BADRENSE-513917 format. One line per field, with one value per residue: residue number from 1; residue in three letters; chain; y, x, z of N, C-alpha, C in turn. Coordinates in nm, 3 decimals, m for minus. Example, Ala and Ser with C-alpha at 12.3 -4.5 7.8 and 13.67 -1.06 7.14 Angstrom:
<sites>
i	[1, 2] .
aa	[ALA, SER] .
ch	[A, A] .
n.c2	[m0.569, m0.225] .
n.c1	[1.319, 1.285] .
n.c3	[0.780, 0.708] .
ca.c2	[m0.450, m0.106] .
ca.c1	[1.230, 1.367] .
ca.c3	[0.780, 0.714] .
c.c2	[m0.330, 0.003] .
c.c1	[1.320, 1.290] .
c.c3	[0.780, 0.787] .
</sites>
This chain:
<sites>
i	[1, 2, 3, 4, 5, 6, 7, 8, 9, 10, 11, 12, 13, 14, 15, 16, 17, 18, 19, 20, 21, 22, 23, 24, 25, 26, 27, 28, 29, 30, 31, 32, 33, 34, 35, 36, 37, 38, 39, 40, 41, 42, 43, 44, 45, 46, 47, 48, 49, 50, 51, 52, 53, 54, 55, 56, 57, 58, 59, 60, 61, 62, 63, 64, 65, 66, 67, 68, 69, 70, 71, 72, 73, 74] .
aa	[MET, TYR, SER, ASN, GLN, ALA, ASN, ALA, ILE, GLU, PHE, SER, ILE, ASN, HIS, ARG, HIS, ALA, SER, ASP, CYS, ARG, LEU, PRO, VAL, ASP, THR, GLY, HIS, TRP, HIS, ARG, TRP, ASN, TYR, ALA, GLY, ILE, GLY, THR, ILE, GLU, PHE, PRO, GLU, ALA, GLY, LEU, GLN, LEU, LEU, THR, PHE, HIS, TYR, ASN, LYS, GLY, ASN, ASN, PHE, ALA, TYR, PHE, VAL, PHE, GLU, ARG, LEU, GLU, PRO, ALA, LYS, PRO] .
ch	[A, A, A, A, A, A, A, A, A, A, A, A, A, A, A, A, A, A, A, A, A, A, A, A, A, A, A, A, A, A, A, A, A, A, A, A, A, A, A, A, A, A, A, A, A, A, A, A, A, A, A, A, A, A, A, A, A, A, A, A, A, A, A, A, A, A, A, A, A, A, A, A, A, A] .
n.c2	[m0.233, m0.072, 0.151, 0.239, 0.136, m0.210, m0.317, m0.476, m0.549, m0.574, m0.742, m0.729, m0.901, m0.821, m0.702, m0.889, m1.042, m1.133, m1.174, m1.166, m0.982, m0.932, m0.680, m0.736, m0.607, m0.343, m0.042, 0.192, 0.454, 0.700, 0.732, 0.528, 0.239, m0.088, m0.398, m0.675, m1.007, m1.051, m1.198, m1.409, m1.413, m1.554, m1.575, m1.614, m1.680, m1.671, m1.373, m1.026, m0.856, m0.687, m0.569, m0.469, m0.271, m0.255, m0.053, 0.093, 0.344, 0.465, 0.380, 0.401, 0.355, 0.237, 0.065, m0.246, m0.574, m0.814, m1.158, m1.423, m1.742, m2.074, m2.339, m2.605, m2.922, m3.230] .
n.c1	[m0.128, 0.104, 0.258, 0.518, 0.493, 0.514, 0.247, m0.038, m0.346, m0.702, m0.988, m1.343, m1.650, m1.973, m1.995, m1.871, m1.581, m1.332, m1.068, m0.730, m0.447, m0.103, 0.116, 0.400, 0.656, 0.843, 0.857, 0.978, 0.922, 0.680, 0.636, 0.759, 0.694, 0.539, 0.441, 0.251, 0.130, m0.101, m0.291, m0.589, m0.934, m1.241, m1.559, m1.874, m2.108, m2.273, m2.343, m2.433, m2.210, m2.077, m1.767, m1.525, m1.246, m1.012, m0.790, m0.514, m0.296, m0.004, 0.036, 0.014, m0.209, m0.257, m0.398, m0.588, m0.559, m0.780, m0.818, m0.994, m1.013, m1.027, m1.225, m1.068, m1.010, m1.158] .
n.c3	[0.916, 1.117, 1.361, 1.595, 1.929, 2.048, 2.131, 2.296, 2.138, 2.082, 1.941, 1.907, 1.847, 1.778, 2.032, 2.195, 2.324, 2.089, 1.994, 2.107, 2.029, 1.949, 1.863, 1.674, 1.651, 1.786, 1.646, 1.714, 1.645, 1.552, 1.280, 1.146, 0.990, 1.021, 0.877, 0.943, 1.015, 1.275, 1.412, 1.444, 1.364, 1.439, 1.310, 1.466, 1.331, 1.009, 0.816, 0.878, 1.089, 1.379, 1.397, 1.619, 1.696, 1.950, 2.129, 2.312, 2.415, 2.235, 1.975, 1.614, 1.366, 1.035, 0.850, 0.827, 0.696, 0.597, 0.554, 0.410, 0.549, 0.452, 0.590, 0.775, 0.629, 0.726] .
ca.c2	[m0.163, 0.004, 0.205, 0.269, 0.033, m0.347, m0.333, m0.570, m0.493, m0.680, m0.724, m0.791, m0.921, m0.802, m0.665, m1.001, m1.059, m1.226, m1.206, m1.086, m0.978, m0.857, m0.624, m0.809, m0.530, m0.203, 0.029, 0.299, 0.587, 0.713, 0.733, 0.413, 0.146, m0.233, m0.473, m0.811, m1.082, m1.039, m1.284, m1.468, m1.387, m1.648, m1.523, m1.720, m1.713, m1.595, m1.256, m0.897, m0.858, m0.565, m0.596, m0.350, m0.271, m0.191, m0.028, 0.193, 0.448, 0.425, 0.328, 0.472, 0.249, 0.280, m0.020, m0.390, m0.658, m0.935, m1.263, m1.535, m1.872, m2.185, m2.435, m2.721, m3.044, m3.337] .
ca.c1	[m0.003, 0.108, 0.389, 0.558, 0.516, 0.464, 0.144, m0.148, m0.474, m0.802, m1.107, m1.466, m1.755, m2.105, m1.971, m1.812, m1.438, m1.307, m0.927, m0.620, m0.339, 0.015, 0.196, 0.525, 0.782, 0.843, 0.928, 1.055, 0.890, 0.542, 0.629, 0.832, 0.582, 0.559, 0.325, 0.269, 0.014, m0.105, m0.389, m0.701, m1.067, m1.341, m1.694, m1.958, m2.216, m2.274, m2.430, m2.380, m2.150, m2.009, m1.629, m1.473, m1.103, m0.984, m0.649, m0.488, m0.210, 0.130, 0.044, m0.041, m0.256, m0.293, m0.506, m0.582, m0.595, m0.849, m0.820, m1.082, m0.948, m1.120, m1.224, m0.979, m1.080, m1.139] .
ca.c3	[0.921, 1.242, 1.398, 1.732, 2.031, 2.027, 2.233, 2.274, 2.094, 2.076, 1.858, 1.956, 1.747, 1.840, 2.172, 2.269, 2.296, 1.978, 1.971, 2.161, 1.930, 1.992, 1.755, 1.695, 1.647, 1.828, 1.539, 1.775, 1.594, 1.504, 1.134, 1.093, 0.984, 1.008, 0.827, 0.993, 1.062, 1.421, 1.478, 1.369, 1.420, 1.387, 1.326, 1.519, 1.239, 0.883, 0.818, 0.919, 1.222, 1.421, 1.437, 1.687, 1.723, 2.079, 2.153, 2.413, 2.361, 2.195, 1.838, 1.501, 1.277, 0.900, 0.800, 0.850, 0.582, 0.642, 0.452, 0.444, 0.557, 0.432, 0.701, 0.758, 0.588, 0.827] .
c.c2	[m0.071, 0.062, 0.225, 0.145, m0.103, m0.381, m0.445, m0.492, m0.607, m0.641, m0.786, m0.802, m0.912, m0.782, m0.781, m1.018, m1.164, m1.265, m1.110, m1.094, m0.897, m0.809, m0.672, m0.726, m0.388, m0.127, 0.148, 0.439, 0.588, 0.702, 0.629, 0.295, 0.000, m0.296, m0.618, m0.874, m1.080, m1.132, m1.336, m1.437, m1.487, m1.591, m1.636, m1.766, m1.628, m1.474, m1.131, m0.902, m0.720, m0.603, m0.466, m0.372, m0.193, m0.174, 0.079, 0.301, 0.388, 0.370, 0.423, 0.364, 0.307, 0.198, m0.164, m0.460, m0.785, m1.033, m1.375, m1.664, m1.980, m2.280, m2.553, m2.843, m3.154, m3.450] .
c.c1	[m0.006, 0.248, 0.397, 0.566, 0.454, 0.362, 0.046, m0.271, m0.575, m0.917, m1.226, m1.562, m1.888, m2.093, m1.920, m1.668, m1.417, m1.161, m0.835, m0.506, m0.223, 0.088, 0.339, 0.652, 0.759, 0.924, 1.008, 1.022, 0.747, 0.530, 0.720, 0.735, 0.626, 0.428, 0.345, 0.135, 0.014, m0.205, m0.495, m0.831, m1.162, m1.480, m1.788, m2.069, m2.204, m2.365, m2.357, m2.333, m2.091, m1.871, m1.571, m1.327, m1.079, m0.833, m0.635, m0.402, m0.079, 0.142, m0.021, m0.082, m0.295, m0.410, m0.484, m0.620, m0.657, m0.854, m0.911, m1.002, m1.054, m1.112, m1.132, m1.062, m1.053, m1.050] .
c.c3	[1.042, 1.263, 1.549, 1.819, 1.996, 2.136, 2.199, 2.230, 2.097, 1.984, 1.929, 1.838, 1.821, 1.992, 2.258, 2.226, 2.188, 1.964, 2.044, 2.061, 1.988, 1.867, 1.774, 1.708, 1.697, 1.724, 1.591, 1.731, 1.541, 1.353, 1.071, 1.104, 0.976, 0.962, 0.868, 1.025, 1.214, 1.488, 1.385, 1.442, 1.357, 1.417, 1.367, 1.424, 1.114, 0.900, 0.865, 1.064, 1.252, 1.473, 1.494, 1.723, 1.852, 2.095, 2.260, 2.350, 2.313, 2.055, 1.739, 1.401, 1.142, 0.847, 0.843, 0.721, 0.640, 0.527, 0.500, 0.442, 0.539, 0.550, 0.671, 0.720, 0.691, 0.779] .
</sites>
């Protein structure tokens, strides 16, 4: 959940770039919120990982919801 500008953000896993994401809607205000799917992250291996969120200015973030996606069947 985020507010304000529709900026680009990114995530890294273990200090390596993992995903570029774009916030879809400019809410126009710091306290007007939007909830939306913004991207997918694929972990390179099982086990403990360091997931880092990178952003610049112009946003207010409340939380992220992560959902496990099952691998596609061949």
